[in-house]
C-alpha positions as CSV (number, residue, x, y, z in Angstrom):
1,M,-6.7,-8.9,-21.4
2,L,-8.9,-8.2,-24.1
3,L,-6.8,-10.4,-26.3
4,H,-7.3,-13.6,-23.6
5,L,-11.2,-12.3,-23.0
6,G,-12.0,-12.7,-27.2
7,C,-10.6,-15.9,-27.5
8,T,-12.4,-17.2,-24.2
9,V,-15.8,-16.0,-26.0
10,A,-14.9,-17.6,-29.3
11,L,-13.8,-21.1,-27.5
12,A,-17.1,-20.8,-25.7
13,V,-19.3,-20.3,-29.1
14,D,-17.1,-22.7,-30.9
15,P,-15.3,-25.1,-28.8
16,S,-14.0,-27.2,-31.7
17,A,-12.2,-24.1,-33.2
18,W,-9.3,-24.5,-30.2
19,G,-6.7,-23.8,-32.7
20,W,-6.2,-20.0,-33.7
21,P,-7.4,-18.8,-30.1
22,L,-5.0,-21.0,-28.5
23,G,-2.2,-19.9,-30.9
24,L,-3.0,-16.0,-30.1
25,V,-2.6,-16.5,-26.4
26,A,0.4,-18.3,-26.9
27,G,1.7,-15.7,-29.2
28,N,0.6,-13.0,-26.8
29,Q,2.5,-14.7,-24.0
30,L,5.7,-14.9,-26.0
31,V,5.6,-11.0,-26.9
32,L,5.2,-10.2,-23.1
33,L,8.0,-12.5,-22.1
34,L,10.5,-11.2,-24.8
35,A,9.3,-7.4,-23.5
36,V,10.1,-8.1,-19.9
37,L,13.2,-9.5,-20.5
38,W,14.3,-7.1,-23.1
39,P,15.3,-4.2,-20.3
40,R,15.7,-1.4,-22.5
41,G,12.6,-1.8,-24.5
42,S,9.5,0.4,-24.7
43,L,6.7,-1.9,-25.4
44,L,5.3,-2.2,-22.1
45,G,5.8,1.6,-21.0
46,P,7.9,4.5,-21.4
47,N,11.2,3.8,-20.5
48,L,14.3,6.7,-20.3
49,T,17.4,5.1,-22.2
50,R,19.0,8.4,-22.9
51,L,19.0,11.8,-21.5
52,P,16.4,14.5,-23.2
53,A,18.0,16.8,-25.8
54,S,18.4,19.7,-23.5
55,A,21.1,17.6,-21.4
56,V,22.9,16.2,-24.8
57,H,22.8,20.1,-25.4
58,R,24.5,21.1,-21.9
59,H,26.9,18.0,-22.4
60,E,25.7,16.0,-19.8
61,I,25.4,12.5,-18.3
62,S,24.0,10.6,-16.0
63,L,26.0,7.8,-13.9
64,T,23.4,5.7,-12.0
65,F,24.3,3.2,-9.1
66,D,21.9,0.4,-8.2
67,D,21.8,-1.9,-5.0
68,G,23.0,0.0,-2.7
69,P,23.4,2.2,-0.2
70,D,26.6,-0.2,0.6
71,P,28.4,0.8,4.1
72,E,31.7,-0.6,2.6
73,V,31.7,0.8,-1.1
74,T,29.0,3.5,-1.2
75,P,31.1,5.8,1.3
76,R,34.4,5.3,-1.3
77,V,32.1,5.8,-4.2
78,L,30.9,9.0,-2.8
79,E,34.4,10.2,-2.1
80,L,35.6,9.6,-5.8
81,L,32.4,11.7,-6.9
82,D,33.4,14.5,-4.9
83,R,37.1,14.0,-6.3
84,Y,36.2,14.4,-9.8
85,Q,33.3,17.2,-8.8
86,A,30.5,14.6,-10.4
87,K,27.2,13.8,-9.3
88,A,25.0,10.8,-9.8
89,S,21.6,8.9,-9.1
90,F,21.6,6.1,-6.6
91,F,18.5,3.4,-7.2
92,C,18.5,2.3,-3.5
93,I,16.9,-1.0,-2.6
94,G,14.4,0.0,0.4
95,E,15.6,-2.4,2.8
96,K,19.2,-1.5,2.9
97,V,17.8,2.1,2.9
98,A,16.2,1.0,6.4
99,A,19.4,-0.3,7.6
100,E,21.7,2.7,6.5
101,P,19.8,6.0,7.3
102,Q,22.9,7.8,7.9
103,L,24.6,6.9,4.5
104,V,21.3,7.6,2.9
105,K,21.5,11.2,4.3
106,E,24.8,11.4,3.4
107,I,24.2,11.0,-0.2
108,A,21.7,13.3,-0.3
109,H,23.9,16.0,1.6
110,R,26.7,15.6,-1.1
111,G,24.1,16.3,-3.6
112,H,23.2,13.0,-5.3
113,S,19.7,11.9,-5.7
114,I,18.1,8.9,-4.4
115,E,15.7,7.0,-6.7
116,N,13.2,3.9,-6.3
117,H,15.0,0.4,-6.5
118,S,12.1,-1.4,-5.0
119,Y,12.0,-2.4,-1.4
120,H,13.1,-5.9,-1.5
121,H,14.9,-6.2,-4.8
122,N,12.9,-9.4,-5.3
123,H,14.0,-10.8,-8.8
124,A,10.4,-12.4,-9.2
125,F,9.1,-8.5,-9.5
126,A,8.4,-8.7,-12.7
127,L,5.9,-11.6,-11.9
128,F,4.0,-9.7,-8.8
129,G,0.2,-8.3,-9.3
130,V,-0.7,-4.9,-9.6
131,S,-1.2,-4.7,-5.4
132,R,2.5,-6.3,-4.4
133,L,3.8,-4.0,-7.3
134,G,2.6,-1.0,-5.8
135,R,3.4,-2.0,-1.7
136,E,7.3,-2.6,-3.3
137,V,7.4,0.8,-4.7
138,D,5.5,2.6,-1.9
139,A,7.5,1.0,0.6
140,A,10.8,2.3,-1.3
141,Q,9.4,5.9,-1.7
142,A,8.1,6.1,1.8
143,I,11.5,5.3,3.5
144,V,13.6,7.4,1.6
145,T,11.5,10.1,1.9
146,S,11.0,10.1,5.4
147,L,15.0,10.2,5.5
148,T,15.7,12.7,3.0
149,G,12.6,15.0,2.8
150,S,12.8,14.7,-0.9
151,P,10.6,11.7,-2.8
152,P,12.6,9.6,-5.7
153,L,11.1,10.7,-9.0
154,F,12.5,7.6,-11.4
155,F,12.2,4.1,-10.4
156,R,14.3,0.9,-12.1
157,A,13.2,-2.4,-11.8
158,P,15.1,-5.5,-9.7
159,A,17.4,-6.7,-12.5
160,G,15.9,-4.4,-15.1
161,F,12.8,-6.7,-16.0
162,Y,9.9,-4.6,-16.5
163,S,6.1,-6.3,-15.8
164,P,3.9,-6.2,-18.1
165,L,1.7,-4.3,-14.7
166,L,4.2,-1.9,-14.0
167,D,3.2,1.4,-15.7
168,P,0.3,2.1,-14.4
169,V,1.6,1.6,-11.1
170,L,4.5,4.2,-11.4
171,A,1.9,6.8,-13.4
172,S,-0.3,7.3,-10.4
173,R,2.6,7.3,-8.4
174,G,4.3,10.4,-10.7
175,L,7.4,8.2,-11.1
176,N,9.6,7.9,-14.8
177,Y,10.8,4.4,-15.4
178,V,14.7,4.6,-16.0
179,S,16.9,1.7,-17.7
180,W,20.0,2.8,-19.5
181,T,22.2,3.7,-22.6
182,R,25.1,1.2,-21.5
183,R,26.1,-1.0,-18.3
184,G,29.8,-2.7,-17.4
185,F,27.9,-5.5,-16.0
186,D,29.8,-4.9,-12.5
187,A,27.4,-6.8,-10.7
188,V,28.4,-9.9,-12.4
189,S,31.8,-9.6,-13.4
190,S,35.4,-9.0,-11.8
191,D,37.1,-7.5,-14.9
192,A,37.6,-3.8,-14.2
193,Q,39.4,-3.6,-18.1
194,L,36.2,-5.2,-19.4
195,I,33.7,-3.1,-17.4
196,L,35.3,-0.1,-18.0
197,H,35.7,-0.6,-21.8
198,R,31.7,-1.8,-21.8
199,L,30.8,1.7,-20.4
200,T,32.9,3.8,-22.3
201,R,32.8,2.5,-25.5
202,G,31.1,5.3,-27.6
203,L,30.4,7.2,-24.6
204,A,28.9,10.4,-25.8
205,A,26.3,13.2,-24.2
206,G,23.1,11.9,-23.3
207,D,23.8,8.7,-22.1
208,V,22.7,7.1,-18.8
209,L,25.2,4.6,-17.4
210,L,24.5,1.7,-15.0
211,L,26.9,0.8,-12.2
212,H,26.3,-0.9,-8.8
213,D,27.5,0.6,-5.6
214,S,27.1,-2.7,-4.3
215,A,30.0,-3.9,-6.4
216,P,33.6,-3.4,-4.8
217,V,34.9,-3.5,-8.4
218,V,33.3,-0.5,-9.1
219,L,36.0,1.0,-7.2
220,A,38.4,0.0,-9.6
221,D,36.4,1.4,-12.6
222,L,35.5,4.6,-11.4
223,P,38.1,6.8,-11.7
224,A,39.0,5.8,-14.9
225,L,35.6,6.2,-15.8
226,L,35.6,10.0,-14.2
227,E,38.5,10.8,-16.2
228,Q,37.4,9.8,-19.4
229,I,34.3,12.0,-18.7
230,S,36.2,14.7,-18.1
231,A,38.5,14.5,-20.8
232,L,35.4,14.3,-23.3
233,G,34.0,17.5,-21.5
234,L,31.3,16.2,-20.4
235,K,29.6,16.7,-17.1
236,A,27.9,14.0,-14.9
237,V,24.7,15.0,-12.9
238,P,21.8,13.2,-11.4
239,L,18.9,12.4,-13.6
240,T,16.8,14.9,-11.8
241,T,19.3,17.8,-13.2
242,A,19.2,16.5,-16.6
243,C,15.9,15.9,-16.8
244,A,14.2,19.0,-14.5
245,S,13.5,20.7,-18.4
246,E,11.0,17.9,-19.4
247,R,9.7,17.3,-15.9
248,G,8.6,21.4,-15.9
249,E,11.1,22.2,-13.2
């Protein structure tokens, strides 16, 4: 904003010197665009891509599931997690939470954390102004809290696109932004073996894995993934557990 203001003043003082202000503004916009399209970057604000050192020391990883809850897939995901004594964090879409209140309560009852993934999951989310960003975050926050009694502590943007205006919105609400260490692209691929390879290649303590409980293919990948987590001596825990010491809890 300061750069744009400075360039505007410069043009007002000397309109003939339009080249360098225009170049600065264009360069600034390009940097912002690249930052938005770089989901694991931290140029626009704090971004958790790996668990803190304390969680690494405890051999913990976090499984995170986006875009649910799904009435068909999510219950089966919960059964698999129970079978392997694994806990996860579910980044739920607010309007799906409103449509599946009992399923949301069941997720929480089984010891998983439910986090904020916006209310409508609009793919233009990164283009919203501050007020609309706030409404999306607040609406999802409110519906999850009303059903579970526990407000989400973490936020992930739709499609992972971090708006340049999002950080102050999250900070004022005490929310932490989370992306991932690795993801399988299970929302766009049906190749279970390839998805599993992407998730497990170099798998180590401290990793944050991104999956989707809205994608049926996750049911083909999850058993083998959980087996590998166990074989490596790792423990799958919710983000709330892994980051508790960092939050002073």
